[in-house]
C-alpha positions as CSV (number, residue, x, y, z in Angstrom):
1,M,45.8,198.4,38.4
2,Q,49.5,197.7,38.9
3,N,51.5,198.5,35.7
4,F,54.9,197.3,37.0
5,I,56.7,194.3,38.4
6,I,58.6,194.7,41.7
7,I,62.0,193.1,41.7
8,S,65.0,192.9,44.0
9,R,68.6,193.1,42.6
10,T,71.4,191.5,44.4
11,F,75.2,191.0,43.9
12,A,77.9,188.7,45.0
13,E,81.6,189.2,44.7
14,I,84.4,186.6,44.9
15,T,88.1,187.0,45.2
16,P,90.6,184.2,45.0
17,E,91.1,184.4,48.7
18,S,87.4,184.2,49.5
19,A,87.0,181.3,47.0
20,D,89.7,179.4,48.9
21,G,87.6,179.9,52.1
22,G,84.4,178.9,50.3
23,D,82.6,182.2,50.7
24,F,81.9,185.5,49.0
25,S,84.1,188.5,49.7
26,D,81.0,190.8,49.5
27,H,77.3,190.4,48.8
28,G,74.1,192.3,49.3
29,F,71.5,194.4,47.6
30,V,71.9,196.6,44.5
31,A,68.2,197.5,45.0
32,E,66.0,196.0,47.6
33,R,62.7,197.0,45.9
34,E,62.6,198.3,42.4
35,E,59.6,198.8,40.1
36,V,60.1,197.9,36.5
37,S,57.9,197.8,33.4
38,F,57.4,194.5,31.6
39,R,59.7,195.8,28.8
40,E,62.4,196.7,31.3
41,L,62.1,193.3,32.9
42,V,62.6,191.6,29.6
43,C,65.7,193.7,29.0
44,L,67.1,192.8,32.4
45,L,66.4,189.1,31.9
46,R,68.4,189.2,28.7
47,K,71.4,190.3,30.7
48,H,70.6,187.8,33.5
49,R,70.3,184.7,31.5
50,Y,71.0,182.0,34.1
51,P,68.0,180.7,36.2
52,S,68.6,179.5,39.7
53,A,67.1,176.1,38.9
54,S,67.1,174.0,35.7
55,G,64.1,172.1,34.3
56,G,62.3,174.9,32.5
57,D,59.5,175.6,35.0
58,I,59.7,179.2,35.9
59,S,58.0,180.5,39.1
60,K,58.3,183.4,41.4
61,D,60.8,181.3,43.4
62,I,63.3,181.3,40.5
63,W,65.8,184.1,40.2
64,F,68.1,184.9,37.3
65,S,71.8,185.7,37.4
66,S,74.3,187.3,35.1
67,G,77.1,184.9,35.7
68,F,80.4,186.0,37.2
69,D,82.5,188.6,35.3
70,I,85.9,189.8,36.4
71,I,85.6,193.4,37.6
72,D,89.1,193.8,38.9
73,F,91.9,192.2,37.0
74,G,94.4,193.4,39.6
75,D,93.1,191.2,42.4
76,G,90.9,188.8,40.4
77,T,87.6,190.0,41.9
78,E,84.6,188.5,40.1
79,R,81.0,189.8,40.4
80,E,77.6,188.3,39.7
81,E,74.3,190.2,39.8
82,S,70.9,188.6,40.2
83,I,67.2,189.7,39.9
84,H,64.5,188.3,42.0
85,F,60.7,188.4,42.0
86,H,59.8,190.6,45.1
87,K,57.3,189.4,47.7
88,D,55.4,192.7,47.6
89,N,54.0,191.9,44.1
90,N,50.3,191.2,43.7
91,P,49.7,187.4,43.2
92,N,48.6,187.9,39.6
93,V,51.9,189.5,38.7
94,E,53.7,186.1,38.8
95,K,52.4,185.3,35.3
96,Y,54.3,188.3,33.9
97,W,57.5,187.1,35.5
98,T,57.1,183.9,33.7
99,L,56.1,185.5,30.4
100,A,59.0,188.0,30.6
101,A,61.4,185.0,30.9
102,E,59.9,183.5,27.8
103,F,60.1,186.7,25.9
104,A,63.8,187.1,26.9
105,G,64.5,183.6,25.8
106,V,65.9,182.4,29.1
107,V,63.6,179.4,29.4
């Protein structure tokens, strides 16, 4: 029995210069594959309140983002982090992704 949910954590950074070019200055993985408990997932979702799609239907294809925060006032760099349902999860784990979003109040 699997007692965890597998997630990926990503980030994207924008500077004023990269925004002018319509791209990120940096992006990638914080963690490509991370096992978290249901409780840990709910806590993460409370910090990543913005779903990738609107409409209220949550599925494994929806990820959640923190929104951009300024991390360097000197050069204006902003950073956003996101959490994603990982493809290595068992199929029955998707219901816990949805349930955690409900418990976190993000849907």
